[in-house]
C-alpha positions as a printed Julia matrix, in Angstrom:
446×3 Matrix{Float64}:
   0.0     0.0     0.0
   2.86    2.38    0.81
   4.3     1.82   -2.66
   0.98    2.7    -4.3
   0.84    5.89   -2.21
   4.33    6.85   -3.34
   3.38    6.35   -6.99
   0.18    8.37   -6.46
   2.23   11.16   -4.9
   4.71   11.16   -7.78
   2.01   11.19  -10.47
   0.02   13.9    -8.69
   2.85   16.31   -7.87
   4.58   15.91  -11.22
   1.43   17.14  -12.97
   0.03   19.83  -10.66
   3.42   21.58  -10.61
   3.46   21.98  -14.38
   2.92   25.49  -15.73
   0.33   24.2   -18.21
  -1.79   22.8   -15.36
  -1.64   26.07  -13.4
  -2.37   28.23  -16.46
  -5.33   26.15  -17.66
  -6.74   25.92  -14.14
  -6.75   29.71  -13.85
  -7.76   30.59  -17.42
 -10.68   28.18  -17.82
 -12.87   29.76  -15.06
 -12.19   33.19  -16.58
 -13.43   31.95  -19.95
 -16.5    30.3   -18.4
 -17.27   33.4   -16.33
 -16.83   35.61  -19.38
 -19.34   33.55  -21.39
 -21.71   33.49  -18.42
 -21.52   37.28  -18.08
 -22.05   37.81  -21.81
 -25.1    35.54  -21.84
 -26.62   37.46  -18.91
 -25.8    40.79  -20.54
 -27.3    39.95  -23.92
 -30.34   38.29  -22.34
 -31.1    41.58  -20.54
 -30.12   44.06  -23.21
 -31.5    41.94  -26.04
 -29.51   40.65  -28.94
 -29.28   43.49  -31.44
 -29.11   41.75  -34.77
 -28.12   43.38  -38.03
 -30.79   45.76  -39.34
 -31.65   45.0   -42.97
 -33.28   47.53  -45.3
 -35.58   45.76  -47.74
 -37.16   47.45  -50.76
 -40.51   45.88  -51.63
 -41.49   45.71  -55.29
 -45.18   44.76  -55.16
 -46.73   43.63  -58.46
 -49.51   41.77  -56.68
 -52.84   43.58  -56.96
 -54.68   41.22  -54.63
 -52.21   41.8   -51.78
 -53.49   45.13  -50.5
 -52.0    44.97  -46.99
 -48.42   46.15  -46.48
 -45.53   44.64  -44.57
 -44.78   46.49  -41.33
 -41.17   47.11  -40.24
 -39.91   44.76  -37.53
 -37.05   44.87  -35.06
 -34.41   43.77  -37.55
 -36.04   44.45  -40.91
 -37.22   47.71  -42.41
 -39.67   47.35  -45.34
 -40.01   50.22  -47.83
 -42.41   50.01  -50.77
 -40.94   51.48  -53.97
 -42.53   52.44  -57.27
 -39.58   51.47  -59.47
 -39.69   48.29  -61.51
 -37.81   45.16  -60.53
 -35.23   45.63  -63.28
 -34.57   49.24  -62.23
 -34.1    48.2   -58.6
 -31.71   45.39  -59.6
 -29.62   47.82  -61.65
 -29.35   50.32  -58.79
 -28.97   47.82  -55.95
 -25.2    48.28  -55.6
 -25.5    52.05  -55.18
 -28.93   52.11  -53.52
 -29.57   52.44  -49.8
 -31.3    49.06  -49.65
 -29.71   45.74  -48.68
 -32.24   43.49  -50.41
 -35.15   43.6   -52.84
 -38.33   41.69  -52.01
 -40.27   40.94  -55.17
 -43.97   40.08  -54.81
 -45.31   38.89  -58.2
 -48.94   38.4   -59.1
 -50.27   35.32  -57.3
 -53.31   34.07  -55.47
 -53.08   34.65  -51.73
 -54.27   31.08  -51.27
 -51.16   29.73  -53.05
 -48.35   32.33  -53.06
 -45.59   31.5   -55.55
 -42.63   33.19  -57.21
 -41.64   35.42  -54.28
 -37.96   36.43  -54.47
 -35.48   37.99  -52.03
 -32.68   39.52  -54.09
 -29.42   41.02  -52.85
 -25.77   41.53  -53.69
 -24.97   39.02  -50.97
 -26.58   35.73  -50.05
 -29.42   36.23  -47.57
 -28.92   34.22  -44.41
 -31.32   31.48  -43.35
 -32.5    33.55  -40.38
 -33.34   36.58  -42.55
 -35.09   34.42  -45.16
 -37.2    32.74  -42.47
 -38.13   36.08  -40.87
 -39.21   37.57  -44.22
 -41.16   34.43  -45.03
 -42.86   34.6   -41.63
 -43.72   38.27  -42.12
 -45.36   37.53  -45.49
 -47.31   34.61  -44.01
 -48.53   36.88  -41.21
 -49.47   39.57  -43.76
 -51.52   37.13  -45.86
 -53.18   35.73  -42.73
 -54.11   39.23  -41.59
 -55.58   40.11  -44.99
 -57.67   36.92  -45.03
 -58.99   37.63  -41.54
 -59.88   41.21  -42.47
 -61.63   39.95  -45.6
 -63.8    37.79  -43.36
 -64.95   40.89  -41.45
 -62.59   40.97  -38.46
 -61.39   44.46  -37.51
 -57.77   45.42  -36.77
 -58.64   45.94  -33.1
 -59.99   42.41  -32.88
 -56.9    41.09  -34.66
 -54.63   42.8   -32.15
 -56.67   41.28  -29.35
 -56.05   37.79  -30.71
 -52.35   37.99  -29.86
 -51.67   36.62  -26.39
 -48.37   35.74  -24.74
 -48.49   32.65  -22.53
 -45.89   31.8   -19.87
 -46.06   28.35  -18.26
 -44.66   27.57  -14.8
 -43.71   23.89  -14.8
 -44.16   21.91  -11.58
 -43.47   18.37  -10.57
 -44.62   16.18   -7.69
 -41.63   14.91   -5.71
 -41.25   11.45   -4.2
 -42.63   12.8    -0.92
 -45.78   14.02   -2.69
 -44.79   17.67   -2.31
 -45.17   20.03   -5.24
 -41.79   21.35   -6.45
 -40.71   23.97   -8.95
 -39.03   22.66  -12.08
 -37.57   24.05  -15.26
 -37.12   22.01  -18.41
 -34.8    24.67  -19.82
 -32.52   24.75  -16.77
 -32.51   20.94  -16.56
 -31.57   20.65  -20.22
 -28.78   23.23  -19.95
 -27.3    21.75  -16.76
 -27.65   18.16  -18.01
 -26.12   18.91  -21.39
 -23.23   20.86  -19.86
 -22.59   18.06  -17.34
 -22.61   15.44  -20.1
 -20.15   17.4   -22.24
 -17.81   17.99  -19.28
 -17.98   14.32  -18.26
 -17.1    13.2   -21.78
 -14.2    15.66  -21.99
 -12.8    14.81  -18.55
 -12.91   11.04  -18.99
 -11.37   11.23  -22.45
  -8.74   13.82  -21.48
  -7.46   12.2   -18.3
  -7.86    8.65  -19.62
  -5.59    9.48  -22.54
  -3.13   11.05  -20.1
  -2.87    7.67  -18.34
  -2.22    5.92  -21.65
   0.42    8.45  -22.71
   2.12    8.24  -19.32
   2.39    4.46  -19.57
   3.73    4.65  -23.15
   6.28    7.29  -22.16
   7.63    5.25  -19.25
   7.69    2.1   -21.34
   9.56    3.62  -24.29
  12.09    5.35  -22.01
  12.77    1.99  -20.32
  12.3     3.6   -16.91
   9.58    1.05  -16.32
  12.23   -1.68  -16.08
  13.75    0.07  -13.06
  10.37    0.76  -11.43
   9.09   -2.78  -11.97
  12.0    -4.17   -9.96
  10.64   -2.56   -6.76
   6.87   -2.51   -7.31
   4.35   -4.9    -8.78
   2.75   -4.03  -12.14
  -0.68   -3.81  -10.49
   0.63   -1.34   -7.91
   2.21    0.75  -10.65
  -0.98    0.79  -12.7
  -3.24    1.67   -9.77
  -0.88    4.37   -8.52
  -0.81    6.01  -11.94
  -4.58    5.81  -12.38
  -5.43    7.18   -8.93
  -2.74    9.87   -9.09
  -4.05   11.28  -12.36
  -7.63   10.98  -11.04
  -6.68   13.23   -8.13
  -5.19   15.71  -10.59
  -8.48   15.86  -12.49
 -10.5    16.11   -9.28
  -8.29   18.92   -8.01
  -8.71   20.83  -11.26
 -12.47   20.29  -11.28
 -12.93   21.53   -7.68
 -10.75   24.57   -8.35
 -12.8    25.32  -11.46
 -16.03   25.22   -9.42
 -14.67   27.55   -6.72
 -13.01   29.98   -9.14
 -15.93   29.99  -11.59
 -18.44   30.72   -8.81
 -16.28   33.57   -7.51
 -15.44   35.11  -10.86
 -18.99   34.73  -12.19
 -20.27   37.04   -9.46
 -17.78   39.7   -10.51
 -18.52   39.12  -14.19
 -22.27   39.52  -13.72
 -21.73   42.71  -11.71
 -19.46   44.11  -14.41
 -21.73   43.24  -17.34
 -25.13   43.87  -15.78
 -24.52   46.58  -13.21
 -25.36   46.92   -9.55
 -28.75   48.57  -10.11
 -30.08   45.65  -12.13
 -28.82   43.16   -9.57
 -30.48   45.12   -6.76
 -33.77   45.26   -8.65
 -33.52   41.55   -9.33
 -32.87   40.87   -5.66
 -35.94   42.9    -4.66
 -38.06   41.11   -7.24
 -36.76   37.75   -6.09
 -37.71   38.53   -2.51
 -41.17   39.59   -3.65
 -41.7    36.42   -5.65
 -40.79   34.29   -2.64
 -43.31   36.14   -0.44
 -46.17   33.91    0.62
 -48.69   36.75    0.67
 -49.57   37.41   -2.97
 -50.83   40.92   -2.15
 -47.33   42.04   -1.24
 -46.15   41.72   -4.84
 -46.56   45.02   -6.63
 -46.92   45.48  -10.36
 -43.44   46.93  -10.6
 -42.01   43.96   -8.83
 -43.86   41.64  -11.14
 -42.22   43.27  -14.12
 -38.8    42.82  -12.54
 -39.68   39.26  -11.62
 -40.0    38.53  -15.31
 -36.41   39.67  -15.99
 -34.08   37.11  -17.62
 -31.68   37.18  -14.66
 -34.42   36.37  -12.17
 -35.85   33.72  -14.47
 -32.43   32.08  -14.63
 -32.0    32.32  -10.86
 -35.44   30.79  -10.28
 -34.65   27.96  -12.71
 -31.35   27.18  -11.01
 -32.94   27.47   -7.56
 -35.35   24.67   -8.5
 -32.39   22.3    -8.96
 -30.44   20.62   -6.18
 -27.04   21.84   -7.38
 -25.2    20.35   -4.38
 -26.51   16.87   -5.19
 -25.76   17.35   -8.89
 -22.14   18.37   -8.17
 -21.57   15.5    -5.7
 -23.06   12.92   -8.08
 -21.02   14.4   -10.93
 -17.83   13.97   -8.88
 -18.72   10.35   -8.08
 -19.45    9.43  -11.67
 -16.4    11.33  -12.87
 -14.2     9.28  -10.51
 -16.04    6.04  -11.33
 -16.13    6.64  -15.07
 -12.52    7.77  -15.14
 -11.33    4.73  -13.17
 -13.39    2.45  -15.41
 -11.96    3.81  -18.67
  -8.47    4.71  -17.48
  -7.79    1.07  -16.58
  -8.51    0.17  -20.21
  -6.35    3.06  -21.45
  -3.52    1.87  -19.19
  -3.83   -1.62  -20.68
  -3.66   -0.15  -24.2
  -0.6     1.91  -23.31
   1.18   -1.14  -21.94
   0.49   -3.21  -25.05
   2.05   -0.81  -27.59
   5.44    0.82  -28.12
   4.22    4.15  -29.52
   1.1     6.29  -29.61
   0.61    5.66  -33.33
  -0.01    1.97  -32.59
  -2.89    2.71  -30.23
  -5.44    3.41  -33.0
  -6.47   -0.22  -33.49
  -7.25   -0.55  -29.76
  -8.65    2.93  -29.1
 -11.79    2.56  -31.2
 -13.31   -0.4   -29.26
 -12.75    1.52  -26.01
 -13.97    4.9   -27.28
 -17.08    3.65  -29.11
 -19.19    2.98  -25.97
 -18.18    6.4   -24.63
 -19.09    8.1   -27.91
 -22.39    6.21  -28.1
 -23.23    7.21  -24.55
 -22.34   10.82  -25.3
 -24.39   10.99  -28.52
 -27.47    9.24  -27.14
 -27.36   11.12  -23.85
 -27.49   14.51  -25.58
 -30.32   13.42  -27.89
 -32.47   10.59  -26.53
 -31.93   11.2   -22.82
 -32.67   14.95  -22.92
 -35.88   14.3   -24.89
 -37.07   11.36  -22.78
 -35.08   11.22  -19.51
 -37.44    8.64  -17.98
 -37.69    6.28  -20.95
 -36.24    2.75  -21.16
 -33.28    3.84  -23.32
 -32.31    6.52  -20.81
 -32.67    4.0   -17.97
 -30.43    1.36  -19.51
 -27.85    3.9   -20.65
 -27.58    5.08  -17.05
 -27.12    1.49  -15.79
 -24.49    0.14  -18.19
 -21.02    1.1   -16.82
 -19.73    2.02  -20.3
 -22.37    4.75  -20.69
 -23.69    5.46  -17.18
 -21.15    8.21  -16.25
 -22.53   10.46  -19.0
 -26.16    9.3   -19.13
 -26.74    9.59  -15.39
 -25.38   13.13  -15.01
 -27.53   14.18  -18.0
 -30.64   12.62  -16.41
 -29.97   13.89  -12.9
 -31.29   17.48  -13.28
 -34.64   16.07  -14.45
 -34.95   14.0   -11.3
 -33.79   10.4   -10.91
 -35.3     8.0    -8.34
 -32.87    7.27   -5.52
 -32.99    3.52   -6.15
 -31.94    4.0    -9.78
 -29.1     6.32   -8.73
 -27.89    3.84   -6.08
 -28.14    0.89   -8.49
 -26.19    2.76  -11.18
 -23.45    3.65   -8.68
 -23.22    0.05   -7.44
 -23.01   -1.37  -10.98
 -20.32    1.18  -11.87
 -18.26    0.15   -8.82
 -18.43   -3.53   -9.76
 -17.73   -2.59  -13.37
 -14.59   -0.75  -12.31
 -13.39   -3.71  -10.23
 -13.9    -6.05  -13.19
 -12.21   -3.65  -15.6
  -9.19   -3.25  -13.32
  -8.81   -7.02  -13.06
  -9.11   -7.33  -16.83
  -6.64   -4.5   -17.51
  -4.13   -5.75  -14.95
  -3.86   -9.1   -16.75
  -2.82   -7.24  -19.9
  -0.71   -4.64  -18.13
   1.54   -7.08  -16.24
   2.65   -8.73  -19.5
   2.45   -5.88  -21.98
   4.48   -3.42  -19.88
   7.66   -5.43  -20.53
   6.97   -6.31  -24.17
   9.17   -4.42  -26.66
   9.66   -4.44  -30.43
   6.61   -6.55  -31.21
   3.29   -5.38  -32.6
   0.53   -6.64  -30.38
  -2.73   -8.0   -31.78
  -6.02   -8.69  -30.04
  -5.32  -12.42  -30.36
  -1.99  -11.94  -28.59
  -3.61   -9.93  -25.81
  -6.15  -12.7   -25.22
  -3.29  -15.16  -24.68
  -1.89  -12.94  -21.92
  -4.91  -13.77  -19.76
  -3.75  -17.39  -19.51
  -0.25  -16.48  -18.32
   0.42  -17.32  -14.72
   1.96  -14.85  -12.28
């Protein structure tokens, strides 16, 4: 045990003292906080897209209504012909020409959006939507509905989602917040397992090719060496992850203050207090308007999640998933003489991780309680990603405990499997290893 601790200490200190580790640990929270602050800023100020000036050439006599300017598009009806507008487009003050030919409003055809540059998909969709709304309005007016009645038909609906907890108590929930947190956790889990697992493989290859492993193996057993390396690098990743949480939380507060301003934060705090008040009469109209702010909406969404549980479960599955995969990466590193030879063995190991990543960000987020999501969160190859993606939506405690237990047994089995390869492959030089050869190593006696 003392020898494993010494190897852990060597692996840990040799990596955390590197300048690259220190720089990335400090820079990453700044980047995350910067994005977080920008998202808050633009959600409050509103994303000011490019304003496009569109000249409308209307040759349609049946289309008597006119397009109204919107936030990002200004429509101006012109009397010039289409050919005249095309000829003067380069020197004109318009960005695009919208041509409305003669057509039946029941089947509009031949509409063109012309410009010196290709119109983006977003602009094309917005113009198309504006024309559809225009035709719809004209049809409704033709049926005898006044403009006042048309304006009254538009209603904004906001839905507060709730869920009944296991105790039967009604709880706040947010599909948007759950999706964002789950997706971010899944991406981070995939990156961490892949990044630190490959570090284990590269470390084994480096020691093997430098022949330093021959000196180390004379004083420690191969299993001790493998476990020391795996656990040491796991502690490096855990240290970096915890530092990122602490630094990101601290810097995010400063970033939000810098981007948003103290006044907005104070108003949001007042509105938040008002929303939490049990007496509905204490909430004024002004507070209600502040309560609808994007910052408060985000805070309310995050408040509905048990972030402490999510972080703790993430750490567990990061450690479990890393240990599960890093043992396989260590076995691969011991079986080859260079990193270029790892490709034939990397794909079988990476495929389950990639499948879990792809399905978790598609199937699991759309149906977190379905059978596919359940089995993905139980199989050790995919559970580290699938479970952290499901967790923000709410996972029964028995499923969480069962997934953790299966992952622990999966790690034990993987370590035993990898150690059988590692003990032989670590001293093999100058010979290309095949899967058939690796299978033979299982029969070798100690």
